[in-house]
C-alpha atoms as an extended CHARMM CRD file, in Angstrom:
* protein
*
       162  EXT
         1         1  UNK       CA            -17.1230000000      129.3020000000      151.3520000000  PROA      1               0.0000000000
         2         2  UNK       CA            -19.3630000000      132.3140000000      151.9550000000  PROA      2               0.0000000000
         3         3  UNK       CA            -23.0360000000      132.1000000000      151.1040000000  PROA      3               0.0000000000
         4         4  UNK       CA            -25.2100000000      135.0440000000      150.1000000000  PROA      4               0.0000000000
         5         5  UNK       CA            -28.9280000000      135.0630000000      150.8320000000  PROA      5               0.0000000000
         6         6  UNK       CA            -31.6640000000      137.1410000000      149.2030000000  PROA      6               0.0000000000
         7         7  UNK       CA            -35.3900000000      137.1920000000      149.9310000000  PROA      7               0.0000000000
         8         8  UNK       CA            -37.4000000000      138.7260000000      147.1020000000  PROA      8               0.0000000000
         9         9  UNK       CA            -40.9730000000      138.9950000000      145.9500000000  PROA      9               0.0000000000
        10        10  UNK       CA            -41.6590000000      137.6720000000      142.4630000000  PROA      10              0.0000000000
        11        11  UNK       CA            -41.6850000000      141.1000000000      140.8050000000  PROA      11              0.0000000000
        12        12  UNK       CA            -38.3120000000      141.9150000000      142.4220000000  PROA      12              0.0000000000
        13        13  UNK       CA            -36.5570000000      138.9530000000      140.7830000000  PROA      13              0.0000000000
        14        14  UNK       CA            -34.3970000000      139.7640000000      137.7970000000  PROA      14              0.0000000000
        15        15  UNK       CA            -34.8930000000      137.6360000000      134.6980000000  PROA      15              0.0000000000
        16        16  UNK       CA            -31.5360000000      135.9770000000      135.4290000000  PROA      16              0.0000000000
        17        17  UNK       CA            -32.5760000000      135.1630000000      138.9940000000  PROA      17              0.0000000000
        18        18  UNK       CA            -35.9080000000      133.7680000000      137.8030000000  PROA      18              0.0000000000
        19        19  UNK       CA            -34.1230000000      131.6540000000      135.1840000000  PROA      19              0.0000000000
        20        20  UNK       CA            -31.7450000000      130.3250000000      137.8860000000  PROA      20              0.0000000000
        21        21  UNK       CA            -34.6870000000      129.4840000000      140.1710000000  PROA      21              0.0000000000
        22        22  UNK       CA            -36.5510000000      127.5900000000      137.4510000000  PROA      22              0.0000000000
        23        23  UNK       CA            -33.3390000000      125.8530000000      136.3600000000  PROA      23              0.0000000000
        24        24  UNK       CA            -32.5510000000      124.5730000000      139.8730000000  PROA      24              0.0000000000
        25        25  UNK       CA            -36.1360000000      123.4600000000      140.4970000000  PROA      25              0.0000000000
        26        26  UNK       CA            -36.2660000000      121.5580000000      137.1960000000  PROA      26              0.0000000000
        27        27  UNK       CA            -32.8570000000      120.0210000000      137.8390000000  PROA      27              0.0000000000
        28        28  UNK       CA            -33.8730000000      118.7470000000      141.2900000000  PROA      28              0.0000000000
        29        29  UNK       CA            -37.5890000000      117.9930000000      141.0420000000  PROA      29              0.0000000000
        30        30  UNK       CA            -38.0670000000      117.0260000000      137.3890000000  PROA      30              0.0000000000
        31        31  UNK       CA            -34.7480000000      115.5530000000      136.2120000000  PROA      31              0.0000000000
        32        32  UNK       CA            -33.1120000000      114.2030000000      139.3930000000  PROA      32              0.0000000000
        33        33  UNK       CA            -36.3390000000      112.8330000000      140.8620000000  PROA      33              0.0000000000
        34        34  UNK       CA            -37.5540000000      111.6830000000      137.4510000000  PROA      34              0.0000000000
        35        35  UNK       CA            -40.9130000000      113.3300000000      138.0770000000  PROA      35              0.0000000000
        36        36  UNK       CA            -42.4000000000      115.1190000000      135.0820000000  PROA      36              0.0000000000
        37        37  UNK       CA            -44.7960000000      117.7260000000      136.4230000000  PROA      37              0.0000000000
        38        38  UNK       CA            -45.6910000000      121.3330000000      135.6890000000  PROA      38              0.0000000000
        39        39  UNK       CA            -43.4250000000      123.3410000000      137.9920000000  PROA      39              0.0000000000
        40        40  UNK       CA            -44.8350000000      126.7130000000      136.9260000000  PROA      40              0.0000000000
        41        41  UNK       CA            -48.0320000000      126.5150000000      138.9700000000  PROA      41              0.0000000000
        42        42  UNK       CA            -49.0400000000      130.2100000000      139.1560000000  PROA      42              0.0000000000
        43        43  UNK       CA            -48.0430000000      130.3490000000      142.8430000000  PROA      43              0.0000000000
        44        44  UNK       CA            -44.6460000000      131.9600000000      142.2820000000  PROA      44              0.0000000000
        45        45  UNK       CA            -46.2690000000      135.3230000000      141.6130000000  PROA      45              0.0000000000
        46        46  UNK       CA            -47.7980000000      135.2970000000      145.1350000000  PROA      46              0.0000000000
        47        47  UNK       CA            -44.6370000000      134.1320000000      146.8920000000  PROA      47              0.0000000000
        48        48  UNK       CA            -41.4460000000      135.3430000000      148.4770000000  PROA      48              0.0000000000
        49        49  UNK       CA            -38.3580000000      133.6290000000      147.0780000000  PROA      49              0.0000000000
        50        50  UNK       CA            -35.2930000000      132.7990000000      149.1780000000  PROA      50              0.0000000000
        51        51  UNK       CA            -32.1880000000      132.4280000000      147.0360000000  PROA      51              0.0000000000
        52        52  UNK       CA            -28.7050000000      131.3350000000      148.0930000000  PROA      52              0.0000000000
        53        53  UNK       CA            -25.5210000000      131.5130000000      146.0320000000  PROA      53              0.0000000000
        54        54  UNK       CA            -21.7550000000      131.7860000000      146.5510000000  PROA      54              0.0000000000
        55        55  UNK       CA            -21.5980000000      135.3920000000      145.3470000000  PROA      55              0.0000000000
        56        56  UNK       CA            -23.7570000000      138.4900000000      145.2830000000  PROA      56              0.0000000000
        57        57  UNK       CA            -23.9140000000      138.4180000000      141.4810000000  PROA      57              0.0000000000
        58        58  UNK       CA            -27.3350000000      137.7370000000      139.9730000000  PROA      58              0.0000000000
        59        59  UNK       CA            -25.6230000000      135.6010000000      137.3480000000  PROA      59              0.0000000000
        60        60  UNK       CA            -23.9790000000      133.2940000000      139.8980000000  PROA      60              0.0000000000
        61        61  UNK       CA            -25.2400000000      129.7370000000      140.1060000000  PROA      61              0.0000000000
        62        62  UNK       CA            -28.0710000000      129.2500000000      142.5750000000  PROA      62              0.0000000000
        63        63  UNK       CA            -27.1110000000      126.6060000000      145.1620000000  PROA      63              0.0000000000
        64        64  UNK       CA            -30.2290000000      126.6100000000      147.3880000000  PROA      64              0.0000000000
        65        65  UNK       CA            -33.7790000000      127.8980000000      147.1260000000  PROA      65              0.0000000000
        66        66  UNK       CA            -37.2340000000      127.8500000000      148.6530000000  PROA      66              0.0000000000
        67        67  UNK       CA            -40.4280000000      129.8060000000      148.2330000000  PROA      67              0.0000000000
        68        68  UNK       CA            -42.8490000000      131.0970000000      150.8230000000  PROA      68              0.0000000000
        69        69  UNK       CA            -46.4300000000      131.2440000000      149.6240000000  PROA      69              0.0000000000
        70        70  UNK       CA            -48.3080000000      134.1000000000      151.2540000000  PROA      70              0.0000000000
        71        71  UNK       CA            -51.4240000000      133.1660000000      153.2790000000  PROA      71              0.0000000000
        72        72  UNK       CA            -54.6580000000      133.7500000000      151.3510000000  PROA      72              0.0000000000
        73        73  UNK       CA            -56.8480000000      134.6650000000      154.2960000000  PROA      73              0.0000000000
        74        74  UNK       CA            -57.0320000000      135.2290000000      158.0250000000  PROA      74              0.0000000000
        75        75  UNK       CA            -57.3030000000      131.5020000000      158.7900000000  PROA      75              0.0000000000
        76        76  UNK       CA            -54.6290000000      130.3760000000      156.3090000000  PROA      76              0.0000000000
        77        77  UNK       CA            -50.9290000000      129.9190000000      157.0010000000  PROA      77              0.0000000000
        78        78  UNK       CA            -47.7940000000      130.6110000000      154.9730000000  PROA      78              0.0000000000
        79        79  UNK       CA            -46.5360000000      127.5850000000      153.0660000000  PROA      79              0.0000000000
        80        80  UNK       CA            -42.8510000000      126.8270000000      152.5100000000  PROA      80              0.0000000000
        81        81  UNK       CA            -42.2400000000      124.8090000000      149.3670000000  PROA      81              0.0000000000
        82        82  UNK       CA            -39.9640000000      124.0130000000      146.4420000000  PROA      82              0.0000000000
        83        83  UNK       CA            -37.1310000000      123.4900000000      148.9400000000  PROA      83              0.0000000000
        84        84  UNK       CA            -34.0720000000      122.5920000000      146.8750000000  PROA      84              0.0000000000
        85        85  UNK       CA            -30.3070000000      122.3460000000      147.2490000000  PROA      85              0.0000000000
        86        86  UNK       CA            -27.9370000000      121.7550000000      144.3590000000  PROA      86              0.0000000000
        87        87  UNK       CA            -26.3720000000      118.2660000000      144.4770000000  PROA      87              0.0000000000
        88        88  UNK       CA            -22.8680000000      119.7090000000      144.9350000000  PROA      88              0.0000000000
        89        89  UNK       CA            -23.7830000000      121.3540000000      148.2740000000  PROA      89              0.0000000000
        90        90  UNK       CA            -25.8070000000      118.5850000000      149.9000000000  PROA      90              0.0000000000
        91        91  UNK       CA            -24.5970000000      116.9840000000      153.0860000000  PROA      91              0.0000000000
        92        92  UNK       CA            -22.9470000000      120.1150000000      154.4990000000  PROA      92              0.0000000000
        93        93  UNK       CA            -25.8790000000      121.5330000000      156.5030000000  PROA      93              0.0000000000
        94        94  UNK       CA            -27.0310000000      124.0220000000      153.8740000000  PROA      94              0.0000000000
        95        95  UNK       CA            -30.4750000000      122.3910000000      153.6000000000  PROA      95              0.0000000000
        96        96  UNK       CA            -31.0220000000      122.8030000000      157.3330000000  PROA      96              0.0000000000
        97        97  UNK       CA            -29.8470000000      126.4170000000      157.1670000000  PROA      97              0.0000000000
        98        98  UNK       CA            -32.1550000000      127.0350000000      154.1990000000  PROA      98              0.0000000000
        99        99  UNK       CA            -35.2430000000      125.7660000000      156.0390000000  PROA      99              0.0000000000
       100       100  UNK       CA            -34.2600000000      127.6010000000      159.2490000000  PROA      100             0.0000000000
       101       101  UNK       CA            -33.9900000000      130.8490000000      157.2670000000  PROA      101             0.0000000000
       102       102  UNK       CA            -37.3560000000      130.1090000000      155.6450000000  PROA      102             0.0000000000
       103       103  UNK       CA            -38.9220000000      129.6180000000      159.0820000000  PROA      103             0.0000000000
       104       104  UNK       CA            -37.3230000000      132.8360000000      160.3200000000  PROA      104             0.0000000000
       105       105  UNK       CA            -38.6550000000      134.8400000000      157.3640000000  PROA      105             0.0000000000
       106       106  UNK       CA            -42.1420000000      133.3300000000      157.8090000000  PROA      106             0.0000000000
       107       107  UNK       CA            -42.2740000000      134.2030000000      161.4950000000  PROA      107             0.0000000000
       108       108  UNK       CA            -41.0950000000      137.7510000000      160.7150000000  PROA      108             0.0000000000
       109       109  UNK       CA            -43.4790000000      138.2750000000      157.7810000000  PROA      109             0.0000000000
       110       110  UNK       CA            -46.4650000000      136.4420000000      159.2780000000  PROA      110             0.0000000000
       111       111  UNK       CA            -46.1540000000      136.6180000000      163.0800000000  PROA      111             0.0000000000
       112       112  UNK       CA            -48.1390000000      134.1410000000      165.1410000000  PROA      112             0.0000000000
       113       113  UNK       CA            -49.0680000000      132.1180000000      162.0520000000  PROA      113             0.0000000000
       114       114  UNK       CA            -48.1710000000      128.4350000000      161.8420000000  PROA      114             0.0000000000
       115       115  UNK       CA            -46.1200000000      127.3600000000      158.8380000000  PROA      115             0.0000000000
       116       116  UNK       CA            -47.1730000000      124.5410000000      156.5200000000  PROA      116             0.0000000000
       117       117  UNK       CA            -45.0590000000      122.2780000000      154.3500000000  PROA      117             0.0000000000
       118       118  UNK       CA            -45.8850000000      119.3860000000      152.0750000000  PROA      118             0.0000000000
       119       119  UNK       CA            -42.8940000000      117.1590000000      152.8040000000  PROA      119             0.0000000000
       120       120  UNK       CA            -41.6600000000      114.2240000000      150.8070000000  PROA      120             0.0000000000
       121       121  UNK       CA            -42.2680000000      111.3000000000      153.1530000000  PROA      121             0.0000000000
       122       122  UNK       CA            -38.6260000000      110.2420000000      153.3610000000  PROA      122             0.0000000000
       123       123  UNK       CA            -37.7400000000      113.6980000000      154.7880000000  PROA      123             0.0000000000
       124       124  UNK       CA            -40.1600000000      113.5980000000      157.7520000000  PROA      124             0.0000000000
       125       125  UNK       CA            -37.3410000000      113.1540000000      160.3110000000  PROA      125             0.0000000000
       126       126  UNK       CA            -35.3870000000      116.0610000000      158.7910000000  PROA      126             0.0000000000
       127       127  UNK       CA            -38.3780000000      118.3990000000      159.1960000000  PROA      127             0.0000000000
       128       128  UNK       CA            -39.3420000000      116.9840000000      162.6110000000  PROA      128             0.0000000000
       129       129  UNK       CA            -35.8320000000      117.8390000000      163.8380000000  PROA      129             0.0000000000
       130       130  UNK       CA            -36.4970000000      121.4330000000      162.7160000000  PROA      130             0.0000000000
       131       131  UNK       CA            -39.7210000000      121.6600000000      164.7480000000  PROA      131             0.0000000000
       132       132  UNK       CA            -42.3940000000      120.5670000000      162.2650000000  PROA      132             0.0000000000
       133       133  UNK       CA            -44.9670000000      117.9520000000      163.2050000000  PROA      133             0.0000000000
       134       134  UNK       CA            -46.9520000000      115.5850000000      161.0280000000  PROA      134             0.0000000000
       135       135  UNK       CA            -50.6060000000      116.5490000000      160.6270000000  PROA      135             0.0000000000
       136       136  UNK       CA            -51.9400000000      114.3640000000      157.8140000000  PROA      136             0.0000000000
       137       137  UNK       CA            -51.9450000000      110.8510000000      156.5210000000  PROA      137             0.0000000000
       138       138  UNK       CA            -49.4760000000      110.1520000000      153.7110000000  PROA      138             0.0000000000
       139       139  UNK       CA            -50.7080000000      111.0560000000      150.2320000000  PROA      139             0.0000000000
       140       140  UNK       CA            -49.4280000000      110.8690000000      146.6820000000  PROA      140             0.0000000000
       141       141  UNK       CA            -48.2700000000      114.0310000000      144.9290000000  PROA      141             0.0000000000
       142       142  UNK       CA            -47.0000000000      113.5490000000      141.3830000000  PROA      142             0.0000000000
       143       143  UNK       CA            -46.1290000000      109.9190000000      142.1040000000  PROA      143             0.0000000000
       144       144  UNK       CA            -44.0800000000      110.7200000000      145.2320000000  PROA      144             0.0000000000
       145       145  UNK       CA            -45.2990000000      109.9620000000      148.7960000000  PROA      145             0.0000000000
       146       146  UNK       CA            -45.8210000000      113.2040000000      150.7520000000  PROA      146             0.0000000000
       147       147  UNK       CA            -47.1110000000      114.1980000000      154.1630000000  PROA      147             0.0000000000
       148       148  UNK       CA            -48.4820000000      117.5040000000      155.4250000000  PROA      148             0.0000000000
       149       149  UNK       CA            -46.5250000000      119.0500000000      158.3020000000  PROA      149             0.0000000000
       150       150  UNK       CA            -46.9740000000      122.1650000000      160.4080000000  PROA      150             0.0000000000
       151       151  UNK       CA            -44.6750000000      124.3440000000      162.5160000000  PROA      151             0.0000000000
       152       152  UNK       CA            -45.7210000000      126.3090000000      165.6420000000  PROA      152             0.0000000000
       153       153  UNK       CA            -48.9720000000      127.9480000000      166.8550000000  PROA      153             0.0000000000
       154       154  UNK       CA            -51.7940000000      126.1340000000      165.1030000000  PROA      154             0.0000000000
       155       155  UNK       CA            -54.7790000000      128.4470000000      165.7380000000  PROA      155             0.0000000000
       156       156  UNK       CA            -58.1620000000      126.9050000000      166.3800000000  PROA      156             0.0000000000
       157       157  UNK       CA            -59.9190000000      126.0730000000      163.1660000000  PROA      157             0.0000000000
       158       158  UNK       CA            -56.8060000000      125.8280000000      160.9940000000  PROA      158             0.0000000000
       159       159  UNK       CA            -56.4360000000      122.4630000000      159.3610000000  PROA      159             0.0000000000
       160       160  UNK       CA            -53.3210000000      121.0430000000      157.7620000000  PROA      160             0.0000000000
       161       161  UNK       CA            -54.6980000000      120.7820000000      154.2390000000  PROA      161             0.0000000000
       162       162  UNK       CA            -55.5000000000      124.0800000000      152.5170000000  PROA      162             0.0000000000
């Protein structure tokens, strides 16, 4: 089945697209992972949003998503987060394609900047296979073990944790 990809800034999202983004994130991170947390963290407004669906319609169900948080300063790096695939499309390589597209957009938008992620610990091998490397000790985030990872060109003075 064909997939359609869109990269949009927050103010370019339609209300339907925003609803679909929040719905998928709540479905995956709050309900499926049984992790009550405040998903609306005031970072969406400063981010680029990568959306994937099976049609070009804004009303179509979102099947994969991630956000790219824009670097705040010269020494900061873009941060890929809220990486989510709908349960019905897992196991077919879409998650890998999603992260690869996120990396590609980051390197295009923020050339020569490393890319940060806060990975759930059980996914370290998945991200390592995509070129990320571990750069922190494990830590707890909302009751789930995480680890900071970084991709490419780590300039002098840039630490993993922002």
